[in-house]
C-alpha positions in Angstrom: -0.7 6.1 10.4 2.4 4.0 10.8 3.8 3.1 7.4 6.7 0.5 7.1 8.3 0.5 3.6 10.6 -2.3 2.4 12.2 -1.8 -0.9 15.4 -3.9 -1.0 18.0 -2.7 -3.5 15.9 0.2 -4.7 18.2 2.9 -6.0 16.6 5.9 -4.4 15.4 4.9 -0.9 14.8 8.4 0.5 12.7 9.7 -2.3 10.8 6.4 -2.6 9.9 6.5 1.1 8.9 10.2 0.9 6.7 9.6 -2.1 5.0 6.5 -0.7 4.3 8.0 2.7 2.8 11.1 1.1 0.6 9.1 -1.4 -0.6 6.5 1.2 -1.2 9.0 3.9 -3.3 11.2 1.7 -5.3 8.2 0.5 -5.9 6.3 3.8 -5.6 8.9 6.7 -9.3 9.6 6.5 -10.0 6.1 7.8 -9.8 6.1 11.6 -9.2 2.3 11.7 -6.2 2.4 9.4 -3.3 2.3 11.9 -0.5 0.3 10.4 0.5 -0.4 6.8 3.3 -2.5 5.4 4.6 -1.8 1.9 6.8 -4.1 -0.2 8.4 -2.9 -3.5 10.2 -5.5 -5.6 12.1 -4.8 -8.8 11.5 -7.8 -11.0 13.9 -6.8 -13.7 12.5 -7.1 -17.2 9.0 -8.0 -15.8 8.7 -4.6 -14.1 7.8 -4.0 -10.5 5.7 -5.7 -7.9 4.1 -3.6 -5.1 2.2 -5.1 -2.2 0.2 -3.3 0.5 -0.9 -4.8 3.8 -3.1 -2.9 6.1 -3.7 -4.0 9.6 -7.0 -2.4 10.8 -7.7 -1.6 14.4 -9.8 -4.7 14.7 -10.3 -7.5 12.2 -8.1 -9.3 9.7 -5.3 -7.9 7.7 -6.2 -6.5 4.3 -3.8 -7.3 1.5 -3.3 -6.4 -2.2 -0.5 -6.9 -4.7 0.1 -5.9 -8.3 2.7 -6.2 -11.0 3.4 -3.7 -13.8 6.2 -2.4 -16.0 6.1 0.9 -14.2 6.5 1.2 -10.4 3.9 4.0 -10.2 1.4 2.0 -12.2 1.9 -1.0 -9.9 1.4 1.2 -6.9 -1.8 2.7 -8.3 -3.2 -0.7 -9.3 -2.5 -2.0 -5.8 -4.2 1.0 -4.2 -7.3 0.4 -6.3 -7.4 -3.3 -5.2 -6.9 -2.4 -1.5 -9.5 0.4 -1.7 -12.4 -2.0 -2.4 -11.4 -4.1 0.6 -11.2 -1.1 2.8 -14.6 0.1 1.8 -16.1 -3.4 2.5 -14.4 -3.4 5.9 -15.6 0.1 6.7 -19.2 -0.8 5.8 -19.1 -4.0 7.9 -17.4 -2.5 11.0 -18.4 1.2 11.0 -21.9 1.5 9.6 
């Protein structure tokens, strides 16, 4: 899976990319249609973090989820949960 991560002004780019690639690959590599994912991480200051995931399946429309939370990791996990339900619906519609 091709994962593109955009985290403008994030203090630790290398560890961030390594963590996100590991987490997302382990979660979504089991889906053969998951080919390209875009990740956007924004630091909102006192409001916390906003993480958005956009998955472009092999065929069909782009799947998108976004979450805000005080903790970056919590925002990522909430976004993964939101995207997971969309992926399961897509899998049932196109691969059952």
